C-alpha positions, 0 to 999 in steps of 0.5 A: 263719091269720086271726089272722096276717092281721089282725096284718099289716093292723094293722102295715101301718096303723101303718107308714102312719100313722108314715110320714105323720107323718114326711112332715109333720114333714119338710115343716114343717122344710123349709118353715121355718115356725114356729108362733107364739102371737099374744097378744090385743090389749090393751083400753084405755079412751079418752075425749075431754077434758071441760071443767071447772075446776081450781085450784092449791092448797096444803093445810095444817092450823091451829086456829081462833082469834078475831081478838082474844082478851083475857086480863083480868088484874087490876091488884091481887092479892087474894081473889075475893069475887064471880065472876059470869062463866061460859064462853060468857057474852056481856059488854059493855065495862065489865061486871063479871067479878070482885070482889076483896076491897078491905079491904086497899086501903081501909085504905091509902086511909084512911091516905093520906087522913089524911096528905093531910088533915093536910098540907092543913091545914098548907099552908092555915096556912102559906099564910096566914102566907106571904101575911101575910109571917110565913112564908118562901118556903122554908117555903111551898114545903116544905109545898106539896110535902108536900101535893101528894105526900100528894094523889098518894098518896091518889089512887093508893090510890083507884085501887087500890081501884077495881081491886078491881072487875075489868071487861071491857075489850071486848065479846065472849064469855067463852071461859075463866073459870079462877077461882072465889070464894075463889081468889087473883087476881093477875098473871099469872093472868087472871080471864077471857079474852074473845074477839070470836067475830064475827071468826074467823081461822086462822093458817098456818105456810107453807113459805118456798118459797111466799112469793113466790107468796103475795105475788104472789097477794094480790089473788086469794088465798083458802082453804077451811077444813074441819072434820071431820065426826062419824059421820053428818055431813058435813064443814063448809066455810067460805070464807076470805080473806087477811088478813095475810102476815108480812113475814119468814120464821122462820129456825128453822122456815123458814116464814112466817105467813099469816092468813086471815079466815073469812067467815060461819063456821058457829056450830059453828066455835069457837076452838081447833078443828083444821081443814084449810085449802086455800089456792087460788092460782089458778083456771081455768074452762072448760078441757079436762081429763083424769083425773090417773090418765091420766098415768104416773109419768114425766109421759107421757100416751097419745093413742089414734090411732083405726083400724078399727071393730069390733063391740065397739069399735075398734082403734088405736095408742098414741102417748105425749106429754108436756105442755109445761106442767102444771097439775093438782090432786088429780083432774084435769090440764089438756090443752093446746089443741092436743090438745083433740080427741084421744082419751086412754087413761085406763085400761089405759095402765100396760102400753102402749108407744108405737106398740102396737096396741090395742083401744079402748072409749070412755067419756064423762068427766063433770067433778065438783068436789072 
């Protein structure tokens, strides 16, 4: 009897619980309320613009060159007997670079000298006869022209002999000395290449679309020439100023040549080195900037309209805007003056919609040059 009583009590409790649940479900359905999941408010990083400097630039690659590179080509051919020059040697104008065997030219000179001597004696004899009236004017003119031709041939042979001594036409540094004693010198192989390393330049092949900008910016145009560093050493940078801009555009490559002169290049900058050149068209200083990463791919940026303060930041809403004019470099974008006091979303804006409620965390920007 006791067991039967206990079972009855349990059944009664179960029935009551089920009834309560049914009543609750029916009440919820009747009231029309739904259980909705509320997502947490997104957290974004915001900042005011920072004052800094921005440059409008173009980056190209080039090789360092000496302004003047003179290939010293011998005027005569022959075997090199002396070759006192070496790469890296500093030479002055007129210094000896090579001595070519002059024996063949000496023989030609002796032959021309003998002919000239003979014609000179004949001319002296006929000249005396002509003055005495014993020779005609035609005879006099004939031997005179023969004497003059022989003299010219003799002078030419002396000049060729002098060419056997190959000297530097300019002062500078020898950057190439490809021959050696015993080599055959002659055109078009230079015995040496002499360069003036005190004036180095870079020649850029610039796309034609920049031609007008280069010409209009000639007075302010400058560049940074950057040589890559090796392991454990930083890049080396040298300033450069515009030297020349070509007056035409190459019809095949669709580029024009612009030459920049390096100002006070380090000793490590040598002709032939590969360098990166950053051409600077325009610089603006003390202007409001935000990170370029704050701008979305469609050109929009987001202002954070601040709302209530919270214990860990503040709330607000996002407002998308587009700058009327855009001036930027690889790190920063200029903010128009009318937005200089606004808070901008600089992190987390990729998933933000205009008008969306957000939680903000403020960061103070610090401008750093590239």
